[in-house]
C-alpha positions in Angstrom: 39.9 -1.9 18.2 36.5 -0.5 19.2 33.3 -1.9 17.7 33.0 1.4 15.6 36.5 0.9 14.2 35.8 -2.7 13.5 32.6 -2.0 11.6 34.3 0.8 9.6 37.0 -1.7 8.7 34.4 -4.2 7.5 32.1 -1.8 5.7 34.9 0.3 4.1 32.9 3.5 3.5 34.0 5.9 0.8 35.4 9.3 1.6 31.9 10.6 1.4 30.8 8.2 4.2 28.9 5.8 1.9 29.4 2.0 2.4 27.9 -1.2 0.9 25.1 -3.0 2.8 26.8 -5.3 5.4 24.8 -8.4 6.2 24.7 -9.4 9.9 26.0 -12.9 8.8 29.4 -11.2 8.2 29.7 -10.6 12.0 31.9 -13.6 12.5 35.6 -14.1 13.4 37.2 -10.9 14.4 33.9 -9.1 13.8 31.8 -11.4 16.0 31.6 -8.8 18.7 29.4 -6.7 16.3 26.6 -9.2 16.7 23.6 -7.2 17.9 22.4 -8.0 21.4 19.6 -6.0 22.9 19.2 -3.5 20.1 22.0 -2.1 17.9 24.1 -1.0 20.8 27.1 0.2 18.9 25.0 1.8 16.1 22.3 3.6 18.1 21.5 7.3 17.5 23.8 8.4 20.4 26.7 6.1 19.4 30.1 7.3 18.2 29.3 5.8 14.8 26.1 7.8 14.4 27.8 11.0 15.3 30.0 10.7 12.3 27.8 8.7 9.8 24.2 8.5 8.7 23.3 4.8 9.5 20.6 2.8 7.7 19.1 -0.5 8.8 17.3 -3.0 6.7 14.7 -5.3 8.4 13.0 -6.5 5.2 14.7 -9.9 4.7 13.5 -12.0 7.6 10.1 -11.8 9.3 9.8 -9.8 12.5 11.7 -6.6 13.4 15.2 -8.0 13.3 18.0 -6.0 11.7 19.3 -7.9 8.7 21.7 -5.5 7.2 23.3 -2.2 8.0 25.1 0.4 5.9 26.5 3.9 6.2 24.9 6.4 3.9 26.8 9.7 4.2 28.7 11.8 6.7 26.6 13.1 9.6 28.1 16.6 9.4 25.2 18.7 8.2 25.9 18.3 4.6 24.4 14.8 4.4 20.9 14.0 5.5 18.1 11.4 4.9 15.7 14.3 5.0 14.3 16.1 2.0 15.0 19.8 1.6 12.1 22.0 2.8 11.4 23.8 -0.5 11.3 20.5 -2.4 9.0 19.0 0.1 6.6 22.0 -0.1 6.5 21.8 -3.9 5.9 18.0 -4.0 3.2 18.1 -1.2 1.2 20.6 -3.3 1.0 18.2 -6.2 -1.2 15.1 -6.7 -0.1 11.5 -6.5 1.4 10.4 -9.8 -0.3 7.0 -9.5 -3.7 7.6 -7.9 -4.2 11.3 -8.5 -5.1 12.0 -4.9 -4.1 15.1 -3.0 -2.0 15.4 0.1 0.7 13.0 -1.1 3.9 11.8 0.6 7.2 12.9 -0.8 8.9 9.9 -2.3 12.6 9.3 -3.3 12.3 8.0 -6.8 15.3 5.8 -6.2 14.0 3.2 -3.9 17.5 1.9 -3.2 18.5 5.4 -1.9 22.0 4.7 -3.0 22.6 8.0 -4.8 25.3 9.9 -3.0 24.2 13.3 -4.4 20.5 12.9 -3.5 21.5 12.3 0.2 23.2 15.7 0.3 20.5 18.3 0.8 22.2 21.1 -1.0 22.5 19.0 -4.2 18.9 17.6 -4.2 16.8 18.3 -7.2 13.1 18.5 -7.6 13.2 15.7 -10.2 14.7 13.3 -7.6 11.4 13.1 -5.9 7.7 12.5 -6.7 4.3 12.8 -5.0 2.8 9.4 -4.0 -0.2 8.7 -1.9 0.4 6.8 1.3 -1.1 3.7 -0.3 1.1 4.0 -3.4 4.2 4.8 -1.4 3.6 1.8 1.0 3.2 -0.5 -2.1 6.4 0.9 -3.7 8.3 0.4 -0.4 7.3 -3.3 -0.3 8.3 -3.8 -4.0 11.6 -2.1 -3.5 12.4 -4.3 -0.5 11.5 -7.4 -2.6 13.8 -6.1 -5.4 16.6 -5.5 -3.0 16.1 -9.0 -1.4 15.9 -11.0 -4.6 17.9 -8.8 -7.1 14.9 -9.0 -9.5 13.2 -5.8 -10.6 9.5 -5.1 -10.3 7.7 -6.3 -13.5 5.1 -3.7 -14.6 3.3 -6.4 -16.6 1.8 -7.3 -13.2 -0.2 -4.1 -13.5 -1.3 -4.9 -17.0 1.2 -2.8 -18.9 2.7 -4.3 -22.2 6.3 -3.9 -21.0 8.1 -4.7 -17.8 10.4 -1.6 -17.7 11.6 0.9 -20.2 15.3 0.7 -19.4 17.7 -2.0 -18.0 17.3 -5.7 -17.5 15.4 -7.9 -15.0 18.4 -8.4 -12.6 19.5 -5.2 -11.0 22.9 -4.3 -9.6 24.1 -1.7 -7.0 24.9 1.0 -9.4 23.3 4.4 -8.6 21.0 4.3 -11.6 19.8 0.7 -11.1 16.2 1.8 -10.3 15.8 3.9 -13.5 13.4 2.2 -15.9 11.3 0.6 -13.2 7.6 1.6 -13.1 7.9 2.7 -9.5 11.0 4.9 -10.2 8.9 7.3 -12.2 5.3 6.2 -13.3 4.9 9.3 -15.5 8.1 8.6 -17.4 7.2 4.9 -17.6 3.9 5.8 -19.3 5.6 8.1 -21.8 7.7 5.1 -23.0 4.5 3.1 -23.6 4.3 5.0 -26.9 7.4 3.2 -28.0 5.6 -0.1 -27.7 2.9 0.8 -30.2 
């Protein structure tokens, strides 16, 4: 079995090419040859695996730049992409940051877990899947999302002085596609609308 075939056996991607996050601690026994040496040799851009699948790496768990987890997030056949459709990008870029109100925002995936199969398929992306965030706000969200993924505990908006933590769901998240919904960072505007319910 090649390393590509071994990883696919371990990750068990769906027919759409989406797998769970695979922690590098799972590279033991028959999968020990998958342990990364000098870079992610069998998962590089030019690898056989990358020709078929979109590969995502997570380096947020341990300090430094070491890869901690890897997953497949769609088929690399033109239908799937980590990129945002051009018309959506243009529309969002013309808006102001929903947190700071500044211009020239970055285009943010509302779902910080990026685990929605549909959103990763360009032709099925919707404007409401994205939002304008300044670089500062987007960088902050990225860190909070990493912490949420690492701990399984959602961001608590009371840290920002709001009277509620989130408007939907519980403190511990799971890996369902809608696990981010209800978090302040998923949609600050929607979050603020639900503040009326607290009065």
